[in-house]
C-alpha positions in Angstrom: 115.2 100.0 100.3 113.6 97.3 98.4 110.4 95.5 99.4 108.7 92.8 97.8 105.8 93.8 95.3 102.0 93.2 96.5 100.3 92.4 99.9 101.3 89.7 102.4 98.4 87.5 103.7 99.4 88.7 107.3 97.7 91.9 108.5 96.8 93.7 111.6 93.7 92.3 113.2 90.7 94.6 112.9 89.5 96.6 115.8 85.7 95.9 116.6 85.0 99.7 116.1 86.9 100.4 113.1 84.0 99.1 110.7 81.8 101.7 111.6 84.5 104.5 111.5 85.5 103.3 107.9 81.9 103.4 106.8 81.8 107.0 108.5 84.5 108.2 106.6 83.4 107.0 103.5 79.9 108.5 103.9 81.6 111.9 104.7 83.7 111.9 101.5 80.3 112.5 99.7 80.2 115.8 101.8 83.2 117.1 99.6 82.6 115.4 96.4 80.9 112.6 94.6 80.5 109.4 96.9 83.4 106.8 96.6 82.2 103.4 95.1 83.3 100.2 93.6 87.2 99.3 93.9 88.2 102.3 95.5 85.7 102.1 98.3 86.6 98.6 98.8 90.1 99.4 99.0 89.4 102.1 101.7 87.6 99.7 103.8 90.4 97.1 103.3 93.4 99.5 104.1 92.2 101.2 107.4 93.7 104.9 107.9 94.8 104.7 111.2 97.6 102.3 110.1 99.6 105.4 108.6 98.7 107.8 111.1 101.2 108.4 114.1 100.1 108.7 117.5 100.9 112.5 117.8 100.0 114.9 115.0 97.9 117.9 113.9 94.5 117.6 112.4 94.5 120.3 109.7 91.4 122.3 109.1 90.1 123.8 105.5 90.7 127.8 107.0 94.9 126.6 108.1 94.1 125.9 111.6 95.4 122.9 113.1 94.4 121.0 116.3 96.8 118.5 118.2 95.8 114.9 118.5 97.6 112.3 120.9 96.5 109.0 121.0 97.8 108.3 124.4 96.3 111.5 126.3 93.0 111.6 124.4 92.1 108.3 122.3 88.6 109.2 121.5 89.7 112.6 119.8 92.4 110.7 118.0 90.3 108.3 116.5 87.6 111.0 115.5 90.2 113.0 113.8 91.6 109.8 111.8 88.4 108.9 110.5 87.2 112.5 109.9 87.6 114.2 106.3 90.7 116.3 107.5 94.4 116.0 106.7 96.6 114.7 109.5 100.0 116.2 109.6 103.0 114.3 111.2 106.4 115.5 112.6 109.1 113.2 110.7 112.7 113.5 112.0 112.9 117.4 112.5 110.7 119.7 114.8 108.3 120.3 111.7 105.1 118.8 110.7 106.1 118.1 107.2 104.4 114.7 106.3 100.8 115.0 105.5 98.5 112.1 105.3 95.7 113.5 102.9 92.2 114.3 103.4 90.1 111.0 102.2 88.0 113.1 99.9 91.8 114.3 98.2 92.7 110.6 98.2 89.6 109.6 96.3 90.2 112.4 93.7 93.7 111.4 92.8 92.6 107.7 92.7 89.5 108.2 90.5 91.9 110.3 88.1 94.7 107.6 88.2 92.2 104.9 87.4 94.6 102.1 88.5 93.5 98.8 87.4 94.5 95.1 88.2 97.7 94.1 87.0 99.2 97.7 86.1 102.5 98.9 86.7 102.2 101.9 89.0 104.8 104.5 89.9 104.3 107.1 92.6 106.6 109.8 93.6 106.1 111.1 96.9 105.5 108.1 99.2 104.6 110.1 102.3 103.1 108.4 105.0 102.5 105.4 102.7 98.5 105.1 102.8 98.1 106.1 99.1 100.8 103.6 98.3 99.0 100.7 100.1 95.7 101.7 98.3 97.5 101.3 95.1 98.8 98.2 95.9 95.1 96.9 96.8 93.8 98.4 93.5 96.3 96.8 91.2 96.0 93.5 93.1 98.7 90.6 93.2 99.1 90.7 89.5 100.1 94.4 89.3 103.1 96.0 90.8 103.6 99.4 92.8 106.8 101.3 92.9 106.9 104.3 95.3 109.8 106.8 95.5 110.2 109.4 98.5 112.8 111.8 98.1 113.2 112.3 102.1 114.9 109.5 103.8 113.3 109.8 107.1 109.8 110.1 105.9 110.7 106.8 103.4 111.9 105.0 106.5 108.4 105.7 108.4 106.6 104.9 105.4 108.1 101.4 105.0 107.8 100.7 108.8 103.8 101.6 108.0 103.2 99.3 105.3 105.2 96.5 106.7 103.2 96.6 109.9 100.0 96.5 107.5 101.6 93.3 105.7 101.9 95.4 102.5 105.1 95.2 100.7 105.6 97.7 97.5 108.8 98.3 95.8 110.3 101.3 98.0 113.1 103.4 96.8 114.6 106.6 98.4 115.1 109.4 95.6 113.7 112.5 93.8 112.4 110.5 90.6 115.2 111.3 88.4 116.5 107.9 87.7 114.4 105.1 86.0 113.1 102.4 88.8 113.6 99.0 86.9 110.0 98.3 87.2 109.0 100.5 84.4 107.8 101.4 81.9 104.5 102.4 83.8 101.0 102.3 82.9 100.1 104.6 85.7 102.3 107.6 87.4 101.1 109.6 90.6 103.3 112.5 91.2 102.6 114.0 94.8 105.9 115.9 95.2 107.9 118.2 92.8 110.1 116.2 90.5 111.9 116.9 87.3 110.1 116.2 84.0 111.9 112.8 83.7 108.9 111.0 85.2 106.8 111.5 81.8 109.9 109.3 80.2 109.1 106.5 82.5 105.5 105.9 81.4 104.5 104.2 78.5 102.3 105.4 75.5 98.8 105.5 76.5 99.6 106.0 80.4 97.9 108.1 82.6 100.0 110.8 84.9 98.6 112.3 87.7 100.4 115.3 89.1 99.4 117.3 92.3 97.8 116.9 95.8 95.0 119.5 96.8 94.7 120.5 93.2 95.5 117.4 90.8 96.5 117.7 86.9 95.7 114.7 84.9 97.8 113.7 81.5 97.9 111.0 79.0 101.0 110.0 77.5 101.0 110.3 73.7 104.6 108.7 73.1 107.6 108.3 75.3 108.5 111.7 76.9 105.3 113.7 75.7 
């Protein structure tokens, strides 16, 4: 499942109430960590979260609780949950909620650790909903490339639809990260799902590798494979 890299010029129209919701979400990030600033804050404004949240899902609490949300039956509660600081779980394919749109504060943590810059080659392992993928595309710009690999075919298909509807075209693959995608070696690698150590070998010396989700670890590649 290949997609052209970068962003297209056609994107969904911004609804009138989205701007203040985006600003409220960005402000709420500062309640959990340092405020989101600079290019990351701008990316959050340009890639609204609701493009990547399904109409039915679960808003997750810090204590493990979950509240059902449904855009059709209770639109205000759905919008409030999407632009809150909470992770949103979605059901893709089977009966369990296995695809999680991460909390905005956690996404900012990952992006700051990764530090993607314009023109870089980025590999993401674990596409999920596609929201982080879209933010990476925004951060590396038209001169950079984002390759995202998703091991679950149904999740990958949902992410592809989300990204296409948002007018964003990264290079999407279905797999577990074992094979070396053609776009490498990479300047940045973000690993959101468990994969073998082969992903280290796909990064060039000096590359930054960030592994994890709620708790992330940052590595710098000294030479190929280490």
